[in-house]
Each structure stands twice: as C-alpha cells, then as structure tokens.
C-alpha atoms as one frame of an Amber mdcrd trajectory, in Angstrom:
protein
  12.588 -48.790  27.476  11.257 -47.009  24.362  13.379 -44.129  22.959  11.407
 -40.812  22.389  11.703 -39.542  18.792  13.051 -35.960  18.658  11.533 -33.518
  16.267  13.643 -32.830  13.171  13.333 -30.041  10.739  13.114 -29.792   6.945
  16.473 -29.781   4.987  18.006 -26.373   3.878  16.595 -26.744   0.188  13.142
 -27.303   1.352  13.269 -24.533   3.851  14.665 -22.136   1.202  12.113 -23.017
  -1.432   9.374 -22.530   1.152  10.360 -19.240   2.345  11.295 -17.974  -1.186
   7.788 -19.030  -2.256   6.208 -17.297   0.763   8.212 -14.064  -0.025   7.247
 -14.072  -3.704   3.547 -14.722  -2.958   3.550 -11.874  -0.336   4.423  -9.545
  -3.316   2.496 -11.313  -6.062  -0.886 -11.468  -4.445  -1.186  -7.823  -3.614
   0.194  -7.020  -7.064  -2.503  -9.161  -8.592  -5.149  -7.503  -6.555  -4.085
  -3.921  -7.385  -2.962  -4.192 -11.012  -6.718  -5.262 -12.108  -8.071  -2.166
 -10.477  -5.887   0.615 -11.737  -5.129   2.304 -15.011  -2.090   3.914 -16.690
   1.440   3.018 -17.232   1.984   1.673 -13.672  -0.697  -1.048 -14.579   1.639
  -2.585 -17.154   4.613  -2.392 -14.862   2.749  -4.220 -12.151   1.545  -6.884
 -14.654   4.952  -7.578 -15.615   6.290  -7.908 -12.043   3.383 -10.155 -11.465
   3.971 -12.405 -14.386   7.672 -12.554 -13.690   6.993 -13.562 -10.100   4.456
 -16.176 -11.218   7.125 -17.638 -13.581   9.520 -17.869 -10.660   7.099 -19.337
  -8.354   6.121 -21.933 -10.953   9.671 -23.137 -11.160  10.220 -23.042  -7.411
   7.049 -25.096  -6.933   8.143 -27.563  -9.515  11.525 -27.934  -7.565   9.580
 -28.260  -4.395   7.210 -31.078  -5.719  10.198 -32.826  -7.111  12.277 -32.440
  -3.953   9.500 -33.592  -1.835   9.172 -36.859  -3.866  12.683 -37.839  -2.835
  12.827 -36.090   0.569   9.650 -36.683   2.541   8.745 -34.190   5.175  10.021
 -35.005   8.718   7.548 -36.645  11.035   5.291 -34.655  13.327   6.296 -35.145
  16.883   3.975 -35.868  18.537   2.156 -37.553  15.433  -0.875 -35.613  14.170
  -4.307 -37.173  14.573  -5.497 -38.992  11.312  -7.937 -36.338  10.282  -5.667
 -33.554  11.023  -2.934 -35.292   9.050  -5.223 -35.715   6.221  -6.311 -32.044
   6.342  -2.575 -30.927   6.337  -1.689 -33.106   3.302  -4.818 -31.929   1.477
  -3.915 -28.313   2.074  -0.324 -28.827   0.907  -1.324 -30.806  -1.963  -4.018
 -28.248  -3.190  -1.298 -25.430  -2.635   1.102 -27.291  -4.845  -1.448 -27.921
  -7.546  -2.717 -24.245  -7.578   0.793 -22.977  -7.548   1.656 -25.082 -10.660
  -1.732 -24.399 -12.440  -2.196 -20.766 -11.782   0.937 -19.515 -13.691   0.117
 -21.804 -16.608  -3.511 -20.389 -16.793  -1.952 -16.853 -16.588   0.321 -17.714
 -19.565  -2.570 -19.275 -21.529  -4.707 -16.120 -20.946  -1.884 -13.872 -21.999
  -1.320 -15.836 -25.143  -5.081 -15.741 -25.885  -5.005 -11.958 -25.523  -1.773
 -11.653 -27.490   0.388 -10.398 -24.845   3.862 -12.066 -24.950   5.351 -13.209
 -21.671   8.941 -11.957 -21.316  10.237 -13.279 -17.885  12.492 -10.474 -16.700
  12.710  -9.004 -20.184  15.335 -11.580 -21.034  13.533 -13.872 -23.356  10.114
 -14.323 -24.894   8.038 -17.473 -24.146   6.073 -19.027 -26.882   2.306 -18.511
 -26.969   0.483 -21.547 -25.751  -2.636 -20.754 -27.894  -3.544 -18.632 -30.755
  -5.182 -15.008 -30.108  -8.634 -15.699 -28.720  -9.929 -13.031 -26.487 -13.090
 -15.009 -25.514 -10.738 -17.845 -24.404  -8.498 -15.295 -22.666 -11.306 -14.034
 -20.583 -12.359 -17.578 -19.406  -8.776 -18.611 -18.598  -7.949 -15.452 -16.772
 -11.042 -15.789 -14.744  -9.847 -19.221 -13.864  -6.519 -17.861 -12.949  -8.182
 -15.090 -10.845 -10.385 -17.698  -9.004  -7.317 -19.875  -8.424  -5.559 -17.005
  -6.932  -8.529 -16.678  -4.497  -8.083 -20.313  -3.783  -4.502 -19.769  -3.077
  -5.250 -16.910  -0.533  -7.812 -19.168   1.377  -5.318 -22.123   1.388  -2.508
 -19.962   2.512  -4.690 -18.622   5.181  -5.489 -22.051   6.392  -1.759 -23.095
   6.201  -0.595 -20.081   8.058  -3.445 -20.330  10.680  -2.733 -23.977  11.173
   1.100 -23.260  11.728   0.291 -20.557  14.212  -2.024 -22.653  16.126   0.571
 -25.453  16.398   3.162 -22.802  17.498   1.060 -20.593  19.791  -1.649 -22.851
  21.116  -0.586 -26.648  20.947   3.181 -25.637  21.497   4.586 -28.323  19.269
   7.471 -28.257  16.918   5.405 -28.114  13.794   6.323 -24.505  12.823   9.848
 -25.045  13.897  10.430 -27.702  11.563  10.210 -25.187   8.697  11.741 -22.157
  10.442  15.343 -21.254   9.720  17.794 -22.404  12.504  18.694 -18.788  13.182
  15.045 -18.114  14.124  14.627 -21.273  16.372  14.056 -23.813  13.771  15.107
 -27.453  14.252
C-alpha cells in the first residue's frame, strides 16, 4: 500500500524573506512609478525611500537565493505537470535575477549621475562608476524596464498562486502562507 505524501510548507526563514520582499515591493513599486512623475522636495524623499527599499530588497534576495540553494522548496502535492513546473521555476528564477540586477542598475545609474547612495542615511556606498550622465540615462532606463519586468513577473506569480488556491484548490499557496493564516 503506497503512502500518500502530505503537503509541507516552506520553513520560517523562507516565509519571512518572501513576505518581507512582497511588503517592500508593494511600497517600492508605487514609489518608483510616482517619484519620476513629480517635482519638488517630496521627489527626493521618495527617491531616498525607493533606494533604501531597493538596497534592503537586494540583501533579502541575496539571502533568499543562498537559502534556497541549501533548502530546496517543498514538493508540490500533487506534483505539477512538467510544463507548469518549468514555467514556475522560470518565473521564480527571473524574479530573483531581476531583484538582484535592478538595485545594482539603480546604484550604477545614481553613481553615473553623481548622486550618492546613503542607505537609511547611515553610511555612503562607494560610486560604482565615474560621473557620466549619458551612461546614467542608459542604466536607469534599464533599471526602469527591469522594474516593468518585475511587475509583469509578480503579476504572473500572484495570478498562479491565486489560481492554485481558488481554482485548482491545491496547497501551493498554503506552502508559503504563515501558519496563522492557514499555512502548512
């Protein structure tokens, strides 16, 4: 008689990093969309917050990638079809890549414009390149387009999680939910 595998959830460090990233992106993305369209003193405040959040997301993402290398995700129960599994892995991989590359592009762009990055006002990060506004424009355009890619990838990620939860009714979303909210 074969034993049925029971669904299991992600560990507390993976859950905490996931939801911290989600919360930070829920703030950073609107900041990024608004700050480039306004003028005045508040613009610089929004830029600072956006940069500080990006700095934090970069470190959390670095942790998440490192953690995932030593702690593979729990298996899907039931297993996903091959194509669906490949799509999920691709979206996750592209999100990790974008969340690591985007803050670096922002840092390079700031450096090229001669704007120092001072996370939380505590210390100044070194410039990654010399002042070069033409380079800054190109790199910050890349940063912006990567931001749009993150928005699309997040939309796909959230849509897939909700599809699994509301339509397929499997444990995919519950694997990442905190236990207090019905997580596994």
